[in-house]
C-alpha positions in Angstrom: 25.2 8.7 96.5 26.4 6.6 93.6 27.9 8.1 90.5 28.5 10.9 92.4 27.9 14.6 92.5 29.5 15.0 95.8 33.2 15.1 94.7 32.1 17.5 92.0 31.0 20.0 94.6 34.1 19.7 96.9 37.1 22.0 97.3 39.5 19.5 95.7 42.3 21.0 93.7 42.9 17.9 91.6 40.4 18.0 88.8 40.7 14.3 88.1 39.1 13.5 91.4 36.1 15.8 91.0 33.8 13.1 90.0 35.3 10.3 92.0 33.0 7.9 93.8 31.7 9.1 97.1 32.7 7.0 100.2 30.9 9.2 102.8 27.7 7.1 102.8 29.9 3.9 103.2 31.6 5.5 106.2 28.3 6.4 107.8 26.8 3.0 107.1 29.8 1.0 108.6 30.0 3.3 111.6 26.3 2.8 112.4 26.7 -1.0 112.1 29.8 -1.0 114.3 28.3 1.2 117.0 25.1 -0.9 117.1 27.1 -4.1 117.7 30.0 -2.7 119.8 28.0 -0.9 122.4 25.9 -3.9 123.7 28.9 -6.2 123.6 31.0 -3.7 125.5 28.3 -3.3 128.2 28.0 -7.0 128.4 31.7 -7.4 128.9 31.8 -4.7 131.5 29.0 -6.4 133.3 30.9 -9.7 133.3 34.0 -8.0 134.5 32.3 -6.2 137.4 30.0 -9.1 138.4 31.8 -12.2 137.1 29.5 -15.3 136.8 26.4 -13.3 137.9 24.4 -14.2 134.8 25.1 -17.9 135.4 24.2 -17.5 139.1 20.9 -15.8 138.2 20.1 -18.7 135.8 20.9 -21.4 138.4 19.8 -19.5 141.5 17.1 -17.0 140.5 15.7 -14.6 143.1 12.2 -14.1 141.7 9.7 -15.9 139.5 8.2 -14.3 136.4 5.1 -13.4 138.4 7.3 -11.6 141.1 7.2 -14.2 143.8 10.4 -14.6 145.8 12.1 -18.0 145.7 12.5 -19.7 149.1 15.9 -21.5 149.4 16.8 -24.3 151.6 18.7 -23.2 154.6 20.4 -26.4 155.7 24.1 -26.2 156.1 24.7 -28.7 153.3 22.6 -26.8 150.8 24.1 -23.4 151.8 27.6 -24.8 151.3 26.6 -26.3 148.0 25.2 -23.0 146.8 28.4 -21.1 147.8 30.5 -23.7 146.0 28.4 -23.5 142.9 28.5 -19.7 142.9 32.2 -19.7 143.3 32.6 -22.2 140.4 30.4 -19.9 138.3 32.8 -17.0 139.0 35.9 -19.2 138.4 37.7 -18.5 135.2 38.3 -21.7 133.2 40.5 -22.1 130.1 37.6 -22.0 127.7 36.2 -18.9 129.4 39.6 -17.1 129.2 39.8 -17.9 125.5 36.3 -16.7 124.9 37.0 -13.5 126.9 40.2 -12.8 124.9 38.4 -13.4 121.7 35.7 -10.8 122.7 38.4 -8.3 123.7 40.2 -8.6 120.4 36.9 -8.4 118.5 35.8 -5.3 120.4 39.2 -3.7 120.0 38.9 -4.3 116.2 35.4 -2.9 116.1 36.1 0.2 118.1 39.3 0.8 116.1 37.4 0.5 112.9 34.7 2.8 114.2 37.2 5.6 115.1 38.9 5.1 111.8 35.6 5.6 110.0 34.8 8.7 112.1 38.3 10.1 111.2 37.6 9.5 107.5 34.3 11.3 107.8 36.1 14.2 109.5 38.5 14.6 106.6 35.7 14.9 104.0 35.4 18.4 102.5 32.5 20.7 102.7 29.9 20.3 99.9 29.5 23.2 97.5 26.7 23.9 95.0 26.9 22.7 91.4 29.4 24.9 89.5 29.6 24.4 85.7 32.6 26.7 85.4 34.6 24.5 87.7 33.5 21.3 85.9 34.5 22.7 82.5 37.6 24.4 83.9 36.7 27.8 82.4 36.4 31.2 84.0 33.0 32.8 84.7 33.8 35.5 82.0 34.6 32.9 79.3 32.9 33.4 75.9 30.7 30.8 74.2 33.6 29.6 71.8 35.8 29.1 74.9 33.0 27.1 76.6 32.5 25.0 73.5 36.2 24.4 73.2 36.5 23.2 76.8 33.4 21.0 76.4 34.8 19.3 73.3 38.2 18.7 74.9 36.7 17.1 78.0 34.1 15.1 76.2 36.8 13.6 74.0 38.7 12.6 77.1 35.8 11.2 79.1 33.5 9.8 76.4 32.3 6.3 77.5 33.2 4.8 74.1 36.9 5.8 74.8 36.7 4.5 78.4 34.8 1.2 78.3 36.6 -0.2 81.3 36.0 2.8 83.6 32.6 2.7 85.3 32.9 6.3 86.4 33.5 7.7 82.8 29.8 7.7 82.0 29.0 9.6 85.1 31.7 12.1 84.5 30.6 12.6 80.9 27.1 13.3 82.0 28.4 15.9 84.4 30.4 17.6 81.6 27.3 17.6 79.4 25.1 19.1 82.1 27.7 21.8 82.8 27.8 22.7 79.1 24.0 22.8 78.9 23.8 25.0 82.0 26.0 27.6 80.2 24.6 27.3 76.7 20.9 26.3 76.9 18.5 28.9 78.2 16.2 26.4 80.0 19.0 24.5 81.6 20.6 27.9 82.7 17.3 29.0 84.3 17.0 25.7 86.2 20.6 26.0 87.3 20.1 29.6 88.5 16.9 28.7 90.3 17.4 25.1 91.6 21.2 24.7 91.5 20.9 21.9 88.9 20.4 22.1 85.1 17.8 19.4 85.4 15.5 21.3 87.7 14.3 20.3 91.2 15.7 17.0 92.3 14.3 14.3 94.6 16.1 12.6 97.4 17.4 9.1 96.6 18.3 6.5 99.2 20.8 3.7 98.5 23.3 1.5 100.1 26.7 3.0 101.0 29.3 1.0 99.2 33.1 1.6 99.2 34.9 3.0 96.3 37.1 0.0 95.6 34.0 -2.0 94.5 34.0 0.0 91.3 37.7 -0.3 90.5 38.4 -2.6 87.6 41.4 -4.3 89.2 39.3 -5.4 92.1 36.5 -7.0 90.2 38.0 -10.5 90.0 38.8 -10.4 93.7 35.3 -9.3 94.6 33.7 -11.9 92.4 35.9 -14.6 93.9 35.0 -13.5 97.5 31.3 -13.4 96.6 31.4 -17.0 95.3 33.5 -18.1 98.2 31.0 -16.7 100.6 28.0 -18.0 98.7 29.2 -21.4 97.7 31.4 -22.3 100.7 30.9 -20.3 103.9 27.1 -20.3 103.8 26.7 -24.0 103.0 29.4 -25.0 105.5 27.6 -23.0 108.2 24.3 -24.8 107.6 26.1 -28.1 107.3 27.9 -27.6 110.6 24.7 -26.6 112.3 22.9 -29.6 110.9 25.7 -31.9 112.0 25.4 -30.6 115.5 21.7 -30.7 115.8 20.7 -33.8 113.7 21.7 -36.2 116.5 19.3 -34.6 119.0 15.6 -34.8 119.4 13.4 -31.9 120.3 13.6 -32.6 124.1 17.4 -32.4 124.0 18.0 -36.2 124.2 20.1 -37.8 121.5 18.1 -39.6 118.8 20.0 -42.8 119.3 19.0 -42.7 123.0 15.4 -42.2 122.1 15.4 -45.2 119.8 17.0 -47.3 122.5 14.4 -46.2 125.1 11.6 -46.9 122.7 12.9 -50.4 122.3 13.6 -51.2 125.9 10.9 -49.3 127.9 7.9 -51.6 128.2 5.1 -52.3 130.6 7.3 -54.4 132.9 10.1 -51.8 133.2 10.8 -50.9 136.8 13.3 -48.9 138.9 15.9 -51.7 139.0 16.1 -51.6 135.2 16.7 -47.9 134.9 20.4 -47.6 135.9 21.4 -49.9 133.0 19.1 -47.9 130.6 20.8 -44.7 131.7 24.3 -46.3 131.4 23.6 -47.6 127.9 22.4 -44.3 126.5 24.3 -42.6 123.8 25.2 -39.7 126.1 26.7 -42.2 128.6 28.6 -44.2 125.9 30.1 -40.9 124.5 31.9 -40.2 127.8 35.7 -40.8 127.6 37.5 -43.7 129.2 40.7 -43.5 131.2 43.5 -46.0 131.6 43.1 -45.8 135.4 39.4 -46.7 135.3 40.0 -50.4 136.0 42.0 -49.7 139.1 39.8 -46.9 140.4 36.6 -48.9 139.9 37.6 -51.9 141.9 36.6 -50.6 145.4 33.4 -49.2 143.9 32.4 -52.4 142.1 33.1 -54.5 145.3 30.9 -52.3 147.5 28.0 -51.8 145.1 24.9 -54.0 145.4 23.3 -54.7 142.0 19.6 -55.3 142.3 19.5 -56.6 138.7 22.1 -58.5 136.8 23.5 -56.5 134.0 23.0 -57.4 130.4 25.5 -55.2 128.5 29.2 -56.0 128.7 30.6 -52.9 127.2 33.3 -51.5 129.5 32.0 -47.9 129.4 28.4 -49.1 130.1 29.6 -51.3 133.0 31.6 -48.4 134.5 28.8 -45.9 134.3 26.2 -48.4 135.6 28.4 -49.1 138.7 28.7 -45.3 139.1 25.0 -44.9 139.1 24.4 -47.6 141.6 27.2 -46.2 143.8 25.6 -42.8 143.7 22.2 -44.2 144.7 23.8 -46.1 147.6 25.8 -43.0 148.6 29.3 -44.5 148.1 30.8 -41.2 146.9 33.7 -41.6 149.3 35.0 -44.6 147.3 35.2 -42.6 144.1 38.3 -40.8 142.9 37.9 -37.2 141.8 37.8 -38.3 138.1 35.1 -40.9 138.8 33.1 -38.4 140.8 33.3 -36.0 137.9 32.0 -38.7 135.5 29.2 -39.5 138.0 28.2 -35.9 138.1 28.2 -35.7 134.3 25.9 -38.7 134.2 23.6 -37.1 136.7 23.4 -34.0 134.5 22.3 -36.1 131.5 19.9 -38.1 133.7 17.2 -35.3 133.9 16.5 -35.2 130.2 16.8 -39.0 129.8 14.5 -39.8 132.6 12.0 -37.3 131.3 12.1 -39.0 128.0 11.4 -42.3 129.8 8.3 -40.9 131.5 7.1 -39.4 128.2 7.4 -42.8 126.4 5.5 -44.5 129.2 2.8 -41.9 129.0 2.6 -42.3 125.3 2.0 -46.1 125.7 -0.3 -45.5 128.7 1.8 -47.5 131.1 1.1 -46.0 134.5 3.2 -48.2 136.7 6.1 -47.8 134.2 5.8 -44.0 134.3 5.6 -44.1 138.1 8.8 -46.2 138.2 10.6 -43.8 136.0 9.7 -40.9 138.3 10.8 -43.0 141.3 14.1 -43.6 139.6 14.4 -39.9 138.9 14.0 -38.9 142.5 16.3 -41.7 143.6 19.0 -40.0 141.5 18.1 -36.5 142.9 18.1 -37.7 146.5 20.7 -40.5 146.2 18.4 -43.2 147.4 18.7 -46.9 146.7 15.9 -49.0 145.5 13.3 -49.4 148.3 15.4 -47.4 150.7 13.7 -45.5 153.5 12.2 -42.2 152.7 13.6 -40.8 156.0 17.1 -40.9 154.5 16.3 -37.7 152.6 16.4 -35.9 156.0 19.9 -34.4 156.8 22.1 -36.4 159.2 19.8 -39.4 159.2 21.4 -42.9 158.9 20.5 -46.4 159.7 20.9 -46.0 163.4 18.5 -43.0 163.5 16.0 -44.9 161.3 15.9 -47.7 163.9 15.2 -45.2 166.6 12.4 -43.5 164.6 10.7 -46.8 163.9 10.3 -47.8 167.6 8.0 -46.7 170.4 5.6 -43.8 170.6 5.4 -41.2 167.8 7.2 -43.7 165.4 7.4 -42.6 161.8 8.4 -44.6 158.8 7.4 -42.2 156.0 8.6 -38.7 155.2 5.0 -37.3 155.1 4.4 -38.8 158.6 7.6 -37.4 160.0 6.9 -33.9 158.6 3.3 -33.9 160.0 4.6 -34.3 163.6 5.3 -31.4 165.9 9.0 -30.6 166.3 9.0 -31.8 169.9 7.4 -35.1 168.9 10.0 -36.0 166.2 12.2 -38.8 167.1 15.9 -39.4 166.4 17.1 -36.0 167.6 18.2 -36.8 171.1 21.9 -37.5 170.2 22.3 -34.8 167.6 23.9 -31.4 168.1 22.2 -28.1 167.9 23.4 -27.3 164.3 22.2 -30.7 163.1 18.8 -30.2 164.7 18.6 -26.8 163.0 19.3 -28.4 159.7 16.5 -30.9 160.2 14.1 -28.1 161.2 15.2 -26.1 158.1 14.6 -29.2 155.9 11.2 -29.8 157.4 10.1 -26.3 156.7 11.5 -26.3 153.2 9.9 -29.5 151.9 6.6 -28.9 150.2 3.6 -29.6 152.3 1.1 -30.2 149.4 -2.6 -30.2 149.7 -4.4 -31.4 146.5 -7.9 -30.9 145.4 -9.5 -32.1 142.2 -13.0 -31.8 140.6 -14.2 -33.6 137.4 -17.0 -31.9 135.5 -18.1 -30.7 132.0 -17.7 -27.0 131.7 -21.1 -25.1 131.9 -23.1 -28.4 132.2 -24.6 -30.0 135.4 -24.4 -33.6 134.0 -21.8 -35.6 132.0 -23.0 -37.2 128.8 -21.2 -39.7 126.6 -19.2 -37.8 124.1 -18.6 -34.8 126.3 -15.1 -33.5 127.0 -14.7 -33.7 130.7 -12.3 -31.4 132.6 -10.4 -32.4 135.7 -9.4 -29.2 137.5 -6.6 -29.9 139.9 -5.1 -27.5 142.5 -1.9 -28.0 144.4 -1.4 -25.8 147.4 2.0 -25.6 149.1 1.0 -24.9 152.7 4.6 -24.4 153.8 4.9 -21.3 151.7 3.6 -17.8 152.5 1.9 -15.4 150.1 4.3 -14.2 147.3 6.7 -17.0 148.0 7.8 -19.7 145.5 9.5 -23.1 146.0 13.2 -22.8 145.5 15.6 -25.6 144.6 15.0 -28.8 146.5 17.2 -30.2 149.2 19.6 -32.4 147.2 23.1 -32.2 148.5 24.3 -35.2 146.4 23.0 -33.8 143.1 25.5 -31.7 141.1 23.0 -29.0 140.0 20.2 -26.9 141.5 17.1 -29.0 141.0 13.7 -27.4 141.1 10.6 -29.3 142.1 8.3 -30.8 139.4 5.0 -32.6 139.7 3.5 -35.1 137.3 -0.3 -35.5 137.1 -1.7 -38.8 135.9 -5.4 -39.4 135.4 -5.8 -43.2 135.4 -8.7 -45.7 135.4 -9.4 -47.4 138.6 -8.3 -51.0 139.4 -7.8 -53.4 137.9 -7.2 -51.4 134.7 -4.6 -48.7 135.3 -4.4 -47.1 131.8 -3.3 -43.5 131.7 -6.1 -41.4 130.3 -4.1 -38.1 130.3 -1.1 -36.6 132.0 0.4 -33.2 132.7 3.8 -32.0 133.8 3.8 -29.1 136.3 6.9 -26.9 136.7 5.3 -23.9 138.3 7.0 -23.1 141.7 4.2 -20.8 142.9 2.3 -21.4 146.2 -0.9 -22.3 144.4 -0.7 -24.2 141.1 -3.7 -25.1 139.0 -3.9 -27.5 136.1 -6.6 -28.8 133.8 -6.7 -32.2 132.3 -9.3 -32.9 129.6 -10.5 -36.2 128.2 -13.5 -37.4 126.3 -16.1 -39.6 128.0 -16.4 -42.7 125.9 -18.9 -45.0 127.7 -22.1 -44.5 129.8 -22.4 -45.6 133.4 -20.3 -45.2 136.5 -16.7 -44.1 136.2 -14.1 -44.4 138.9 -10.9 -42.5 138.1 -7.8 -41.8 140.2 -5.8 -38.6 139.8 -2.1 -39.2 140.9 0.3 -36.3 141.7 3.9 -37.6 141.8 6.8 -35.5 142.9 10.0 -36.0 141.0 12.3 -34.6 143.7 11.2 -36.1 147.0 10.0 -39.6 147.9 6.9 -39.8 150.1 5.1 -36.7 149.0 2.8 -38.3 146.3 -0.9 -37.4 146.4 -3.9 -39.0 144.9 -7.6 -38.2 144.6 -10.4 -40.5 143.6 -12.9 -39.1 141.1 -16.3 -40.8 140.7 -19.0 -39.6 138.3 -21.9 -41.0 136.3 -22.0 -40.6 132.5 -25.5 -40.6 130.9 -26.7 -41.4 127.4 -27.6 -38.4 125.3 -31.3 -39.3 125.3 -31.4 -39.6 129.1 -30.5 -36.0 129.7 -32.5 -33.0 128.4 -30.2 -30.1 127.9 -31.6 -26.6 127.4 -29.4 -24.3 125.5 -29.7 -20.8 126.9 -29.0 -18.1 124.4 -28.5 -14.6 125.6 -30.9 -12.0 123.9 -27.9 -10.0 122.8 -26.5 -13.1 121.1 -29.9 -13.6 119.3 -29.8 -10.0 118.1 -26.2 -10.5 117.0 -27.1 -13.7 115.1 -29.8 -11.8 113.2 -27.4 -9.3 112.0 -25.9 -10.2 108.6 -22.2 -10.9 108.5 -19.8 -9.0 106.3 -19.9 -11.8 103.7 -23.7 -11.8 103.8 -23.8 -8.1 103.4 -21.5 -8.3 100.5 -23.5 -11.1 98.9 -26.7 -9.2 99.7 -25.5 -6.2 97.8 -24.8 -8.4 94.8 -28.1 -10.2 95.3 -30.0 -7.0 95.4 -28.3 -5.8 92.2 -29.1 -9.1 90.5 -32.7 -8.9 91.8 -33.1 -5.4 90.5 -31.8 -6.4 87.1 -34.1 -9.4 87.1 -37.1 -7.2 88.1 -36.3 -4.8 85.3 -36.1 -7.6 82.8 -39.4 -9.1 84.2 -41.0 -5.6 84.0 -39.8 -5.2 80.4 -41.2 -8.6 79.5 -44.5 -7.9 81.2 -44.8 -4.6 79.4 -43.9 -6.2 76.1 -46.5 -8.9 76.7 -49.2 -6.4 77.6 -48.4 -4.5 74.5 -48.6 -7.6 72.3 -51.9 -8.5 73.9 -53.3 -5.0 73.4 -52.2 -5.1 69.8 -53.7 -8.5 69.3 -57.0 -7.4 70.9 -57.1 -4.3 68.7 -56.4 -6.3 65.6 -59.3 -8.7 66.4 -61.7 -5.8 67.0 -60.9 -4.2 63.7 -61.4 -7.4 61.7 -64.8 -8.0 63.4 -65.9 -4.5 62.6 -64.9 -4.9 59.0 -66.8 -8.2 58.8 -69.8 -6.6 60.3 -69.8 -3.7 57.9 -69.3 -6.0 55.0 -72.2 -8.1 56.2 -74.4 -5.0 56.5 -73.4 -4.0 53.0 -74.2 -7.5 51.7 -77.5 -7.4 53.4 -78.3 -4.0 51.9 -77.2 -5.2 48.5 -79.3 -8.3 48.9 -82.2 -6.1 50.0 -81.8 -3.9 46.9 -81.5 -7.0 44.7 -84.7 -8.4 46.2 -86.5 -5.2 45.7 -85.2 -5.0 42.2 -86.3 -8.5 41.5 -89.7 -7.8 43.0 -90.1 -4.7 40.8 -89.1 -6.7 37.7 -91.6 -9.4 38.5 -94.4 -6.9 39.0 -93.5 -5.3 35.7 -93.7 -8.6 34.0 -97.1 -9.2 35.4 
């Protein structure tokens, strides 16, 4: 409603404001924007007040998967206590959360205050009346034509645009005065006014942006222009620059680019688990952690107790400190750490998931199977707090070195986690000296750990044989037999890891010994009871193939699975393949496509034109031949008649000559 007719139609006693700019559309526009933003923010804040930290809890400890399966959580006492502590910490209000909450409160208060102010302004607007030329010209309905002309001249001299070059509303006002004058003096304009309420006749609805009145005021032009350039030339570029500065240092997988460059340089075919703590400690995320003056004193007992399986290469203090913290975590020396060092260790462990994943991806990219396997072993050592080559049974709650010795002797001995889980509860060793709650924890652990059955088949889809050049598909199925229908694997039993860790599996399809090159790999994060994955690769050579499919768990040691895949690849000429085509497909292939139909229409038009041209040419040729034949026949007839005439003439001449000769005789 720019240029406005609205103020002209209001019950305003001040005539100078009759044609003022209309702010009603602006009030409606701002109110709509404010209510659209304020209502969701208010509901979100009320949700956080009534259920504090619930959103974070649902993120870390979800109840159901996307497919509707219920997560099954570990019921050991350590994991239950850990879950309770983490949920309490999610509900705990920190300084940053308090500042954020207060900022939201002030923002919502401002938005709701502005909204009610806009509503109040809309309530003060006066009722719209129809177009009244007598009010515009300030004359009575009984005024004569000279009085109307006099009022028109007076107002036109005051509001003429040439006399008000700096007033953007003068032109609109002058147009209103002219229309009012025409409505009272011109017959056509008067009929339109009486019939449609406007001297111009029926009007169409126009939609525009509701802008406030002050944008058209001359004294505000400089301020508005300055604000526009400040927003366009400073705020917008600085926003993009700040966003770029925050994201330019990180790769797509969330790891810092500097760390990725370092891993690409140091991860090679000979990298093993003992090299990984130093790689994690030298990462950019690790070196960005702050140092404390008390670190030297606090680290002495930790450094003395830690057993390094590889001599360190880097001498930077922060790298050495973090490397010792990683070794101490893997050797379960948390009791020697101060609260500050324990916090630093947990921070390192939170970074470790993304960094170890980057290590595995680099090894897969270079087709180093043993390197990728070592990276996954290091990852689960961090999750379970296991030292290099430590016993798998230490993942079981309440197990220590004494219990391990008892489990390794006598009947029903077990040295691996899979072997221990496969035994019946009454045959499991090491429980004789434990209390009832400890035995319950062990039983809860054994029922929670995934009992995986793996099946794999290698074939070419829709083909009985495999030929060189085919894309073979390895279909792998992982069945968690410890889960029931509509159940999903919850967070793993990891009491020493600071976060809830969900189980992941890495599939590696490698060539058989002695070459162990990775052909293809796949990362599985699906927690469902039955998980299926397909790995595809191209068969490059004929003959017998012996492949091995490895399934490595990144959260538990001792659950890895493997399946050998043997198949014969034939040459193309050795196998006769019949291609079966369905009759409906044949009929469909015979139907012209849209492009062919379109080109066929053009072709038929061109053919018809060519046929018409050829027909015209043939008719012209026949006509010419007919004319030629008719011409030759006429000439021949003329020559025959002339010959007959000559013969007759010659006959007459002969007779005449004979008569003359007889006379002479």
